[in-house]
C-alpha positions in Angstrom: 73.5 37.5 -34.8 72.4 40.5 -32.7 74.5 40.8 -29.6 72.8 40.1 -26.4 75.1 42.2 -24.1 75.9 40.5 -20.9 76.0 36.8 -23.1 78.6 38.8 -25.4 80.7 40.9 -23.1 81.0 39.4 -19.7 84.3 37.2 -19.5 83.2 34.5 -17.5 79.9 33.8 -20.1 82.4 34.1 -22.9 84.8 31.9 -21.8 82.1 29.2 -20.7 80.4 29.6 -24.2 83.2 28.8 -25.9 84.2 25.7 -23.7 80.8 24.5 -24.5 80.9 24.6 -28.1 84.1 23.3 -28.3 83.0 20.4 -26.0 79.8 20.1 -28.4 81.9 19.9 -31.3 84.1 17.3 -30.1 81.1 15.3 -28.8 79.5 15.5 -32.2 82.1 14.5 -34.4 82.6 11.2 -32.1 78.9 10.5 -32.5 79.0 10.7 -36.0 82.7 8.8 -36.4 82.2 6.3 -33.8 80.5 2.9 -34.4 80.5 1.7 -31.1 77.0 2.1 -29.9 77.5 2.3 -26.0 80.1 5.0 -26.7 78.1 6.8 -28.9 75.0 6.9 -26.5 77.6 8.2 -23.7 78.4 11.0 -26.3 74.8 11.3 -27.2 74.1 12.1 -23.3 77.2 14.6 -23.2 76.2 16.4 -26.3 72.6 17.1 -24.8 74.1 18.4 -21.6 76.4 20.7 -23.5 73.0 22.3 -25.6 70.9 22.7 -22.2 73.9 24.7 -20.7 74.2 26.6 -23.8 70.4 27.6 -23.8 70.5 28.2 -19.8 73.4 30.9 -20.4 71.7 32.3 -23.6 68.4 32.5 -21.6 70.2 34.1 -18.3 72.2 36.2 -20.3 69.6 37.5 -22.7 67.2 37.9 -19.8 69.6 39.7 -17.2 70.3 42.1 -20.1 66.9 43.0 -21.2 66.5 43.8 -17.0 69.4 46.0 -17.1 68.7 47.9 -20.3 65.0 48.5 -19.3 66.2 50.2 -15.9 69.4 51.8 -17.3 66.8 53.4 -20.1 65.0 55.8 -17.8 67.4 55.3 -14.7 71.1 55.3 -14.6 73.2 53.3 -12.2 74.8 55.2 -9.5 78.8 55.3 -10.7 80.0 53.2 -7.6 78.1 50.5 -8.5 79.7 50.5 -12.0 83.3 48.3 -12.7 85.7 50.6 -13.5 86.9 48.3 -15.8 83.6 47.6 -18.0 82.0 50.4 -16.9 78.6 48.3 -16.2 76.9 47.4 -13.0 78.8 44.8 -10.9 77.4 41.3 -10.0 80.4 40.1 -7.8 81.9 43.1 -6.6 85.9 42.5 -4.9 88.3 44.6 -3.4 92.0 44.6 -4.6 95.2 45.6 -2.4 94.8 49.5 -3.5 91.2 49.4 -1.7 89.7 49.8 -5.3 86.6 47.7 -6.3 85.8 45.7 -9.6 83.8 43.1 -10.6 85.6 39.8 -10.0 85.8 38.6 -13.8 86.8 41.8 -15.5 89.7 42.4 -12.5 90.8 38.6 -13.3 90.9 38.8 -16.7 93.4 41.9 -16.2 95.7 40.0 -13.7 95.6 37.0 -15.7 97.0 39.1 -18.4 100.1 39.9 -16.6 99.2 43.3 -15.0 100.1 43.8 -11.6 98.8 47.5 -10.9 95.4 49.0 -10.3 93.6 49.9 -13.4 92.1 52.9 -11.9 95.2 54.1 -9.9 98.0 52.7 -11.5 99.6 51.8 -8.0 101.6 48.4 -8.3 99.3 45.7 -6.0 101.0 44.3 -3.1 99.1 40.9 -3.7 96.7 39.7 -6.0 94.2 38.5 -3.3 90.1 39.7 -4.3 88.4 40.2 -1.2 84.4 40.2 -1.9 82.8 43.7 -0.9 79.7 42.5 0.5 78.8 46.3 1.5 78.8 47.4 -2.4 76.7 44.1 -3.1 74.2 44.9 -1.0 73.7 48.5 -1.7 73.5 47.5 -5.2 70.6 44.7 -4.3 69.1 47.4 -2.1 69.1 50.0 -4.7 67.7 47.9 -7.4 64.9 46.8 -5.1 64.0 50.3 -4.2 63.9 51.4 -8.0 62.2 48.5 -9.2 65.1 47.0 -10.9 64.9 42.9 -11.0 68.3 41.7 -10.4 68.8 38.1 -10.0 70.4 36.7 -6.9 73.0 35.2 -9.0 73.8 34.3 -12.6 74.5 30.7 -11.6 77.9 30.8 -12.9 81.6 31.1 -10.7 84.3 33.3 -11.4 85.7 30.6 -13.6 82.5 30.0 -15.7 81.1 27.2 -14.1 77.1 26.9 -14.7 74.5 24.9 -12.6 74.3 22.1 -15.2 78.0 21.7 -14.6 77.7 21.2 -10.9 74.8 18.4 -11.4 77.0 17.1 -14.0 80.0 17.1 -11.9 78.0 15.3 -9.0 76.2 12.6 -11.1 79.7 11.5 -12.3 81.4 11.3 -8.5 78.3 9.1 -8.1 78.8 6.6 -10.5 82.2 5.9 -8.9 80.2 3.9 -6.5 78.1 1.9 -9.2 78.8 -0.8 -11.5 82.4 -1.2 -13.2 81.0 0.1 -16.6 79.6 3.0 -14.6 83.0 3.8 -13.1 84.6 3.7 -16.3 82.5 6.2 -18.1 82.7 8.4 -15.5 86.4 8.0 -14.9 87.0 8.4 -18.8 84.7 11.8 -18.7 86.2 13.1 -15.6 89.8 12.9 -17.3 88.4 14.7 -20.2 86.8 17.5 -18.4 89.5 18.2 -15.8 92.0 18.1 -18.6 90.1 20.5 -21.2 88.2 22.5 -18.5 90.1 24.3 -15.8 86.9 25.4 -14.0 86.2 21.3 -13.5 89.4 21.4 -11.5 88.3 24.1 -9.2 85.3 22.3 -8.4 87.3 19.4 -6.7 88.3 21.9 -4.2 85.0 23.1 -3.0 84.4 19.8 -1.5 86.7 17.6 0.8 84.7 14.6 -0.1 85.1 15.0 -3.9 88.7 13.4 -3.8 87.6 10.6 -1.8 84.6 9.7 -4.1 86.8 9.8 -7.6 89.4 7.6 -6.0 86.7 5.2 -4.5 87.2 2.5 -7.0 90.9 2.2 -6.2 90.7 2.4 -2.9 88.0 -0.6 -2.5 90.2 -3.0 -4.0 91.7 -5.4 -1.7 94.5 -6.3 -4.1 96.4 -4.8 -7.2 95.4 -7.5 -9.5 91.8 -6.3 -8.9 92.4 -2.9 -10.4 90.9 -2.6 -14.0 94.3 -1.0 -16.0 92.1 1.3 -17.9 89.9 2.7 -14.8 93.3 3.5 -12.5 95.1 5.2 -15.8 92.0 7.5 -16.1 91.8 8.1 -12.1 95.5 8.8 -12.2 95.5 10.8 -14.6 92.4 13.1 -13.4 94.4 13.1 -10.0 97.3 14.9 -12.2 94.8 17.4 -14.1 93.5 18.3 -10.6 97.3 19.0 -9.4 97.8 21.0 -12.1 95.3 23.8 -10.3 97.4 25.6 -7.8 94.5 25.7 -5.0 94.2 22.2 -5.1 98.1 21.1 -4.5 97.6 21.2 -0.9 94.3 19.2 -0.6 95.0 16.5 -3.1 98.4 15.8 -1.5 97.1 15.8 2.3 93.9 13.6 1.3 94.9 10.4 3.0 94.2 8.3 0.1 96.0 10.1 -2.7 99.6 9.3 -2.1 99.6 5.7 -1.4 97.2 5.1 -4.5 99.9 7.2 -6.9 102.9 4.8 -5.2 100.7 1.8 -6.0 100.1 3.2 -9.5 104.1 3.7 -10.2 104.6 0.2 -8.8 101.8 -1.7 -10.7 100.0 0.5 -13.4 100.5 0.7 -17.2 103.5 2.6 -18.4 100.9 5.6 -19.1 99.3 5.4 -15.3 103.1 5.2 -13.9 104.3 7.9 -16.0 101.0 10.0 -15.2 101.4 9.2 -11.1 104.9 10.7 -11.4 104.0 13.4 -13.0 101.6 13.9 -10.4 104.1 13.5 -7.5 106.2 16.2 -9.7 103.3 18.7 -9.9 102.4 18.2 -6.2 105.9 18.6 -4.9 105.8 22.3 -6.2 105.0 23.0 -2.5 107.3 22.5 0.5 104.9 21.0 2.7 104.0 18.4 0.0 108.0 17.4 -0.7 108.0 16.4 3.0 104.5 14.5 2.7 105.8 12.8 -0.4 109.1 12.0 0.9 108.0 10.3 4.2 105.2 8.3 2.2 108.4 6.2 0.7 107.6 7.8 -2.7 111.6 8.0 -3.8 112.0 4.1 -4.1 109.2 3.5 -6.5 110.3 6.5 -8.5 113.9 5.3 -8.3 112.7 1.7 -9.4 110.9 3.3 -12.5 113.8 5.2 -13.2 116.0 2.0 -13.2 113.1 0.5 -15.7 114.2 3.1 -18.2 111.3 3.3 -20.4 111.0 6.4 -22.5 107.7 7.6 -21.7 108.2 7.7 -18.3 111.6 8.7 -17.5 111.5 12.3 -18.0 108.5 12.9 -15.4 110.3 10.6 -12.7 113.3 12.5 -13.0 111.4 15.9 -12.7 109.5 14.5 -9.7 112.8 13.2 -8.1 114.6 16.4 -8.8 111.8 18.5 -7.1 111.6 16.4 -4.0 115.4 16.3 -3.4 115.4 20.4 -2.9 114.2 19.2 0.4 117.3 18.0 2.4 115.8 15.2 4.0 114.8 13.7 0.6 118.2 13.5 -0.8 119.0 10.9 2.0 116.0 8.8 1.1 117.0 9.0 -2.4 120.4 7.9 -1.8 119.3 5.0 0.1 116.9 3.8 -2.3 120.1 3.3 -4.6 119.5 6.7 -6.7 123.4 7.2 -7.4 123.8 3.9 -9.0 120.7 4.2 -11.2 121.5 7.4 -12.1 125.0 7.1 -13.0 124.0 4.1 -15.1 121.8 6.1 -17.1 123.9 8.9 -17.6 126.6 6.2 -19.1 124.0 5.2 -21.4 123.5 8.9 -22.4 120.1 8.7 -21.4 118.1 12.1 -20.2 121.7 13.3 -19.2 120.3 17.1 -18.7 118.0 16.2 -15.9 120.1 13.7 -14.5 123.5 15.6 -14.1 121.2 17.6 -12.2 119.8 15.4 -9.9 123.7 14.1 -9.3 124.9 17.7 -8.4 121.9 18.2 -5.8 122.8 14.8 -4.4 126.5 15.1 -4.3 125.8 17.3 -0.7 125.1 13.8 0.8 128.5 12.1 1.9 127.3 8.7 0.8 126.4 9.6 -2.6 129.8 11.0 -2.9 131.3 7.5 -1.8 129.3 5.9 -3.9 130.2 8.2 -7.0 133.9 7.3 -6.4 132.9 3.7 -6.5 131.0 3.4 -9.1 133.4 5.6 -11.7 131.7 8.7 -11.3 134.7 10.7 -11.8 135.6 9.4 -15.1 131.6 9.4 -16.5 131.4 13.1 -15.4 134.4 14.2 -17.0 133.2 12.4 -20.4 130.3 14.6 -20.0 132.1 17.8 -19.8 134.2 16.8 -22.9 131.1 15.8 -25.1 128.3 18.1 -24.0 127.7 21.5 -25.5 125.5 22.6 -22.7 127.0 25.2 -20.5 124.4 23.8 -17.5 125.6 20.2 -17.8 129.3 21.1 -17.6 128.5 23.4 -14.5 126.4 20.4 -12.7 129.3 17.8 -13.5 132.1 20.3 -12.4 130.1 20.9 -9.1 129.6 17.5 -8.6 133.5 16.8 -9.2 134.4 20.0 -7.0 132.6 17.9 -4.2 134.3 14.8 -4.8 137.7 16.6 -4.9 136.9 18.1 -1.3 135.9 15.2 0.1 137.8 11.8 -1.5 141.5 12.6 -1.9 141.8 8.9 -3.5 140.2 10.7 -6.5 142.9 13.3 -7.1 145.0 11.6 -8.9 142.3 10.5 -11.5 141.5 14.2 -11.7 145.4 14.9 -12.5 145.5 12.5 -15.2 142.0 14.1 -16.9 143.6 17.3 -16.4 147.0 16.7 -18.0 145.8 14.7 -20.7 142.8 16.7 -22.1 142.9 19.9 -19.8 139.2 19.5 -19.2 139.2 21.3 -15.7 141.2 24.5 -17.2 138.5 24.7 -20.1 135.7 24.9 -17.5 137.4 27.4 -15.5 138.0 29.7 -18.4 135.1 29.3 -20.6 132.2 27.9 -18.2 129.3 29.8 -16.5 130.4 32.1 -13.3 129.8 29.3 -11.1 131.4 26.3 -13.1 134.3 28.7 -13.3 134.3 29.1 -9.2 134.3 25.2 -9.0 136.9 24.2 -11.9 139.5 27.0 -9.9 138.7 25.2 -6.9 139.5 22.2 -8.2 142.6 23.2 -9.9 143.9 25.0 -6.8 143.4 22.1 -4.6 145.1 19.4 -6.8 147.8 21.8 -7.4 148.2 22.2 -3.4 148.5 18.8 -3.3 151.1 18.5 -6.1 153.4 21.5 -4.1 153.0 19.6 -0.5 154.3 16.5 -2.1 157.3 18.3 -3.5 157.8 19.9 -0.3 157.9 16.7 1.5 
């Protein structure tokens, strides 16, 4: 096939074409394989939409390339109008931290490859924010106008490859959320797939403050949990998870008033998959400190601890990750302890379930005095020593000995049990000699405290 220039080399165009072809391939396969007539109709509509989008990209790319070739054949473009990376006319000029101007898709590809220097000057970039260069853009438009070069106002795709048909499809699917249950289920399933496979669709939700409320309209309108269709709830909660993966969406998603309450409803009453995905969404959103506080204040830790107690293998890792992330914020440690986290976590550790994640949470919670008291009452000392003896993981040993160090310095009634462990197995000494640097410090601190207590008794 002959190359068309822009269509084949522009990063956003190439990425979008690949996405559309992959989606078209999936849809055609589902049409051929699926016996369900209703599902096939939806797949056929999707395939038609993908074909239309491909055609539009092809026509616009080819048309633009011909116009630019005609112009450049008789009159070269000024050097300052060409991207230093692509050596071609810039459509969306942006300024990087060094003050150099590049075409947005090409500098984005450079940055996404892990580079943190300016391609032209080789200076290290102090930040990766891209600022639109409206002056150069206007100059390019004016130059093209003066020399009779027809340059479209826009290629109708964004930096992430969004086309106008994509936007129309996006709006159409959101509108279906206010329609019949069948329409809602079909739209929710498609949005779940699109936000999973197409990162650019995640970004679309960040362009409108009404998009997320529209998405969750079916869940917010139900009067009781029993009225929520389980498949619809699962698809919508999973879509929220997919949106939360996009860094620019985290703040918007968490601060949309209905989101966290609906995630908590899903934690309490959804299918196992829905509950797991709700926990994963809270974990992803809690990457921002402001969201940690917001989620903690909402009462999320109690349903997370309850779900951890249920112990379903599908959900436990996501739940443990969410609790750990939230408890990085000091105030959330108290909330977790009040929610019964210590007892639940200790029971799971005793049953050797997700030990890596749970001993890390215990080490974090051990800075809370009530948590330390509960650990002492519930047999935490014996449990943690047994993990140190059995585990080959240095990080697990470190977290266990750190928790024991806190207990040792907070509860002298546990000194006897610790001395017996040391006399029988030499567990603390082994960590003091072979552990990580932090583990060695904590183990040495315990031994010093225990030895000092013995000396005081002998002196007395």
